[in-house]
C-alpha positions as CSV (number, residue, x, y, z in Angstrom):
1,M,5.0,11.3,-15.3
2,A,6.1,8.0,-16.0
3,I,8.1,6.4,-12.8
4,L,7.7,2.9,-13.8
5,K,8.8,1.0,-16.7
6,I,5.8,-1.3,-17.5
7,K,3.5,-2.2,-20.6
8,K,0.3,-1.1,-19.1
9,N,-1.5,2.1,-18.0
10,L,-3.0,0.8,-14.9
11,V,-4.3,2.5,-11.8
12,H,-1.7,2.1,-8.9
13,L,-2.3,1.1,-5.8
14,C,-5.4,1.6,-3.5
15,F,-5.8,4.0,0.1
16,L,-6.7,0.5,1.7
17,L,-10.3,1.1,3.4
18,S,-10.7,3.9,1.6
19,F,-13.2,4.5,-1.7
20,F,-12.7,7.9,-2.7
21,I,-9.3,7.0,-4.5
22,F,-8.2,6.0,-8.1
23,F,-10.3,5.2,-10.8
24,S,-9.9,2.5,-12.9
25,C,-10.7,2.8,-16.7
26,E,-11.0,-0.7,-17.7
27,N,-14.2,-2.1,-18.8
28,L,-16.6,-5.1,-17.7
29,L,-16.1,-7.4,-20.9
30,L,-18.8,-9.9,-19.4
31,G,-20.6,-10.3,-22.5
32,P,-24.5,-8.7,-22.0
33,E,-25.1,-6.0,-20.5
34,P,-25.7,-7.7,-16.8
35,K,-29.3,-6.6,-14.9
36,N,-29.4,-5.0,-11.4
37,T,-30.3,-8.6,-9.6
38,A,-29.0,-10.1,-6.9
39,E,-27.9,-13.6,-9.5
40,D,-26.2,-11.3,-12.6
41,N,-24.7,-9.0,-9.3
42,F,-22.6,-12.3,-8.1
43,E,-22.3,-13.3,-11.3
44,T,-20.3,-10.2,-12.5
45,L,-18.3,-9.9,-9.4
46,W,-17.2,-13.4,-9.9
47,K,-16.3,-13.8,-13.2
48,D,-14.9,-10.3,-13.3
49,F,-12.3,-12.0,-10.3
50,N,-12.0,-14.8,-12.5
51,N,-10.9,-12.5,-15.7
52,Y,-8.7,-10.5,-13.6
53,Y,-7.6,-11.2,-10.8
54,A,-3.5,-12.1,-10.3
55,L,-3.2,-13.8,-6.8
56,F,-5.4,-16.8,-6.8
57,D,-2.3,-18.9,-7.0
58,V,-0.6,-17.0,-4.9
59,M,-3.4,-16.7,-2.3
60,K,-4.1,-20.8,-2.8
61,V,-7.7,-20.4,-3.2
62,N,-9.8,-22.8,-5.6
63,W,-12.1,-19.9,-7.2
64,D,-14.3,-22.8,-9.4
65,S,-14.6,-24.8,-5.6
66,L,-15.9,-21.6,-4.4
67,Y,-18.5,-20.6,-7.6
68,T,-20.2,-23.7,-6.7
69,I,-20.5,-23.7,-2.9
70,Y,-22.4,-19.8,-2.9
71,R,-24.2,-19.5,-6.5
72,P,-26.7,-22.3,-5.6
73,Q,-27.5,-20.0,-2.3
74,V,-28.1,-17.2,-4.6
75,N,-31.3,-16.1,-5.7
76,N,-33.1,-13.4,-7.0
77,S,-35.7,-13.1,-4.3
78,M,-33.1,-12.4,-1.8
79,S,-32.3,-9.3,0.1
80,E,-29.2,-7.2,-0.3
81,N,-28.1,-7.7,3.4
82,E,-28.1,-11.4,2.6
83,L,-26.4,-10.9,-0.8
84,W,-23.8,-9.0,0.7
85,N,-23.2,-12.1,3.2
86,I,-22.5,-14.1,0.2
87,F,-20.0,-11.9,-1.3
88,E,-17.7,-11.7,2.5
89,K,-17.9,-15.1,2.5
90,L,-17.1,-15.8,-1.1
91,L,-13.6,-12.8,-0.5
92,S,-12.7,-14.2,2.8
93,P,-10.2,-17.4,1.5
94,L,-8.4,-14.7,-0.5
95,Q,-7.1,-12.6,2.6
96,D,-6.1,-9.2,0.0
97,S,-6.2,-6.3,1.4
98,H,-6.3,-4.8,-1.7
99,I,-10.1,-6.7,-2.1
100,C,-12.7,-3.3,-0.9
101,L,-16.3,-3.9,-1.2
102,T,-18.4,-0.8,-0.4
103,N,-22.1,-0.1,-0.8
104,K,-23.9,2.2,-2.8
105,D,-23.7,5.3,-0.4
106,N,-20.9,4.0,1.3
107,S,-22.2,3.7,4.9
108,R,-21.2,-0.3,4.4
109,H,-17.5,-1.7,3.7
110,Y,-15.9,-4.7,3.6
111,N,-12.0,-5.6,3.4
112,P,-11.2,-9.6,4.1
113,K,-8.5,-8.3,6.4
114,N,-9.9,-5.9,8.5
115,L,-7.4,-3.0,7.8
116,K,-7.5,-0.5,10.1
117,Y,-5.3,2.0,11.6
118,K,-3.5,0.8,14.0
119,C,-3.5,2.8,17.6
120,D,0.2,1.6,17.9
121,F,1.2,5.1,16.7
122,S,0.6,8.6,17.6
123,I,1.8,11.5,15.1
124,E,1.0,13.8,18.0
125,V,3.5,12.1,20.4
126,I,6.1,12.4,17.9
127,L,5.5,16.3,17.7
128,N,4.7,16.7,21.4
129,N,7.1,14.6,22.2
130,Y,10.0,14.1,19.9
131,L,10.0,17.7,17.9
132,K,9.1,19.5,20.7
133,N,6.5,21.0,18.5
134,V,8.7,22.5,16.5
135,Y,8.2,21.0,12.7
136,L,7.1,21.9,9.4
137,K,5.1,20.7,6.8
138,T,5.0,20.1,3.1
139,G,3.3,18.5,0.4
140,E,0.2,19.6,1.0
141,D,0.7,18.6,4.1
142,N,1.5,14.8,3.5
143,I,4.8,15.4,4.7
144,I,5.4,16.6,8.6
145,Y,9.6,17.1,9.1
146,G,11.9,19.1,11.9
147,K,14.8,18.4,14.2
148,I,15.2,15.6,17.0
149,P,16.3,18.4,19.6
150,G,19.4,17.4,21.2
151,H,20.6,15.6,18.4
152,N,21.9,16.6,14.8
153,F,18.9,14.2,13.4
154,G,16.3,14.9,11.0
155,Y,12.8,13.4,11.1
156,I,10.5,12.7,8.5
157,Y,6.6,12.1,8.9
158,I,4.9,10.5,5.4
159,S,0.9,10.0,6.0
160,T,0.4,8.5,2.5
161,F,1.5,8.5,-1.1
162,I,-2.0,9.3,-1.7
163,G,-2.7,11.9,-4.9
164,K,-2.3,11.1,-8.9
165,N,-1.0,14.8,-9.3
166,V,2.6,13.9,-8.1
167,N,3.6,17.2,-7.7
168,W,2.7,17.9,-3.9
169,S,5.6,14.3,-3.2
170,K,8.4,16.7,-5.1
171,N,8.4,18.7,-2.0
172,I,10.0,16.6,-0.1
173,D,13.0,18.3,-1.6
174,D,12.0,21.5,1.2
175,A,12.5,18.9,3.6
176,I,16.2,17.1,2.4
177,Q,17.1,20.8,1.9
178,Y,16.4,21.3,5.9
179,L,18.0,18.5,6.9
180,R,20.9,17.9,4.7
181,K,23.5,18.0,7.6
182,S,22.0,15.9,9.7
183,E,23.7,12.7,10.6
184,G,21.0,10.7,9.8
185,I,16.9,11.1,8.9
186,I,14.3,8.8,10.6
187,I,11.6,8.3,8.3
188,D,8.6,7.3,9.2
189,V,5.9,5.1,7.6
190,R,3.3,4.2,9.8
191,N,-0.1,3.9,9.0
192,N,0.8,4.5,5.4
193,F,-1.5,2.9,3.4
194,G,-0.1,3.2,0.0
195,G,-1.1,5.6,-2.8
196,Y,0.3,5.8,-6.0
197,F,4.8,4.3,-6.6
198,E,5.0,7.6,-8.1
199,N,5.3,10.1,-5.2
200,A,7.2,7.1,-3.3
201,N,9.4,7.2,-6.3
202,N,9.5,11.0,-5.9
203,I,11.1,10.7,-1.8
204,A,13.2,8.0,-2.5
205,S,14.7,9.8,-5.1
206,C,16.3,11.8,-2.7
207,F,18.4,8.5,-0.7
208,F,19.5,7.2,-3.7
209,N,22.6,7.4,-6.2
210,N,21.3,5.5,-9.3
211,N,18.4,3.8,-10.3
212,V,17.1,0.3,-9.0
213,D,14.8,-2.7,-10.9
214,F,14.1,-4.2,-7.1
215,L,11.1,-5.6,-8.4
216,K,9.4,-8.3,-11.0
217,E,5.9,-7.8,-12.2
218,T,3.6,-9.4,-14.5
219,F,-0.6,-8.7,-14.9
220,R,-2.9,-11.7,-16.3
221,N,-2.9,-12.0,-20.2
222,G,-4.9,-15.1,-20.5
223,P,-8.6,-16.8,-19.4
224,K,-6.5,-19.4,-17.0
225,H,-5.7,-18.3,-13.5
226,N,-1.8,-18.5,-14.4
227,D,-1.8,-16.9,-17.8
228,F,0.9,-14.2,-17.5
229,E,2.6,-11.8,-19.6
230,P,6.8,-11.6,-19.6
231,F,8.0,-9.6,-16.1
232,H,9.0,-6.5,-16.2
233,Y,11.0,-4.3,-13.9
234,F,9.7,-2.2,-11.2
235,T,12.2,0.3,-11.5
236,L,12.7,3.1,-8.9
237,E,13.8,5.8,-11.4
238,L,15.7,8.9,-10.1
239,R,14.2,12.9,-10.1
240,K,16.3,15.3,-12.0
241,G,18.0,17.8,-9.5
242,C,16.5,16.1,-6.7
243,P,18.7,17.0,-3.3
244,H,20.8,13.6,-2.1
245,F,21.0,12.7,1.2
246,K,23.8,10.5,1.6
247,N,23.9,9.2,5.7
248,K,22.3,6.5,7.8
249,T,18.3,6.6,7.5
250,V,15.7,4.4,10.1
251,V,12.5,3.6,8.3
252,L,9.7,2.9,11.1
253,T,7.0,0.9,10.0
254,N,4.0,-0.7,11.0
255,S,1.7,-3.9,9.7
256,V,-0.4,-1.2,8.3
257,S,2.6,0.3,6.2
258,A,0.8,-1.4,2.7
259,S,0.7,-1.5,-0.8
260,A,2.9,1.6,-2.6
261,T,4.6,1.6,1.6
262,D,5.1,-1.9,1.3
263,R,7.3,-1.5,-2.0
264,F,9.0,2.0,-0.5
265,V,10.4,-0.3,2.9
266,W,11.8,-3.4,0.3
267,L,13.4,-0.2,-1.3
268,F,14.8,0.6,1.4
269,K,15.5,-2.4,3.2
270,N,17.0,-4.8,0.5
271,Y,18.4,-1.4,-1.7
272,R,19.4,1.3,0.2
273,T,23.8,0.8,2.2
274,N,23.4,2.6,5.4
275,N,19.6,2.0,6.2
276,I,17.7,-0.1,8.9
277,C,14.4,-0.6,9.1
278,I,12.6,-0.2,12.7
279,G,9.2,-1.5,14.6
280,D,6.5,-3.8,13.2
281,T,6.3,-6.3,9.6
282,T,4.5,-4.3,7.2
283,E,0.8,-5.2,5.8
284,G,2.7,-7.7,2.5
285,C,0.0,-5.8,-0.2
286,F,2.3,-5.1,-3.0
287,A,0.9,-5.4,-6.3
288,Q,-1.0,-3.1,-8.1
289,A,-4.7,-2.7,-8.4
290,F,-8.3,-2.7,-10.2
291,Q,-10.3,-0.1,-8.6
292,Y,-13.9,1.0,-8.4
293,R,-15.2,-1.3,-10.5
294,A,-18.8,-1.6,-10.5
295,L,-21.7,-3.7,-10.2
296,P,-25.5,-3.0,-11.6
297,N,-26.2,-2.4,-8.3
298,G,-24.6,0.1,-8.0
299,W,-21.9,-1.4,-4.9
300,I,-17.8,-0.3,-5.6
301,Y,-14.9,-3.2,-5.2
302,S,-11.4,-3.4,-6.0
303,F,-8.8,-6.5,-6.7
304,S,-5.3,-7.0,-7.2
305,A,-4.2,-6.7,-10.5
306,S,-0.9,-7.3,-10.8
307,L,1.7,-10.2,-9.4
308,I,4.8,-9.1,-8.3
309,T,8.0,-10.3,-7.1
310,S,11.6,-10.6,-6.0
311,M,14.1,-10.2,-8.3
312,N,14.5,-13.9,-7.4
313,G,11.4,-15.2,-8.2
314,I,9.4,-14.9,-4.9
315,A,5.7,-13.6,-5.1
316,L,5.9,-11.2,-2.2
317,D,1.8,-11.0,-1.5
318,S,2.5,-14.7,-0.4
319,I,5.1,-13.9,2.7
320,G,3.2,-11.8,4.9
321,G,5.3,-8.5,4.4
322,T,8.4,-7.5,5.4
323,P,10.5,-7.5,8.4
324,P,12.0,-5.5,10.2
325,D,15.9,-5.6,10.8
326,L,14.6,-4.6,14.7
327,T,11.2,-5.6,15.6
328,I,10.0,-3.0,18.4
329,L,5.9,-3.1,19.1
330,N,4.5,0.3,20.4
331,N,2.8,0.1,24.0
332,Y,-0.6,1.6,23.7
333,K,0.4,2.5,27.8
334,D,3.2,4.0,27.0
335,L,1.7,6.1,24.1
336,Q,-0.7,7.7,26.4
337,L,2.4,8.4,28.5
338,G,4.3,10.2,25.5
339,I,6.8,7.6,24.9
340,D,7.0,6.2,21.3
341,S,9.6,2.9,21.5
342,V,9.8,2.8,18.0
343,M,11.2,6.2,17.5
344,E,13.4,6.3,20.9
345,N,15.1,3.0,19.2
346,A,15.5,4.8,16.0
347,I,17.5,7.4,18.6
348,K,19.1,5.3,20.2
349,Y,20.3,3.6,16.5
350,L,21.7,7.1,15.0
351,E,23.6,7.8,17.6
352,K,25.1,4.2,17.9
């Protein structure tokens, strides 16, 4: 199902820190077949980033200078551990959450921003203390929904947008039908690392009345780091036949709401009326990623393949995420007591 108006068939973003997802069919066009040596592995990685990585200017990184620093430190007699450490130093200045490196047996991972699940959110606290253990699941259990006792408010938790087969996300219709008479719905995307935007599109369709061009995107198309094709629109396209919810919405976020979730939050904050975002600033990882790039030694890596900007041209991967309308940070001790301050403030907003 084609959701985005794009010119290339690229893999839609990664679930960060996981390497069991999306596959890129792009081939490494790097000349002769590289050998499994430390030097060839370094050259393969560096050249692939040099040819396709989209955010050098956004991250303000001189990739050639990093080659000058680290290439002389690589030799074919070094150990895999020493090469791994060189790669970490090479990639660290990019500070891009879509850069992921894993070794051959999947026992070691590296991400420059060390993104991981945050303990400032617990779905169990929500289910036990705010839904009173009365809730439903749909969409391969990726969607949890229910009514908040004592209020005419609904709650929907979306744990991920992963899944190339996007049919699961259409099951959001079950939740919307169940909550259709609610005065407001709380949409929770905390600890959602992202996935395919088609899934985000299917869900967002239930909350918008028309198609929305809400971001601009471009891809590298030349050897220079600033060689890009013309921008095209990143579009929310309404799904035919889905139910629509028109009342208030509250989107709950935290600092690892990333990738497709970053775009989902940006869409709601900037283009849905009668909406507020509460929680923490999102991760700020908007670009699309190449996944499962392979080195001769079997290590796998990924990186950002596109540049995404706001409609007025701001490179969103440079702004550090989408800030909420109301910043509320959970206290871990409160969570242990069953109190979610972000959820509490969402309910208070809907009560007003």
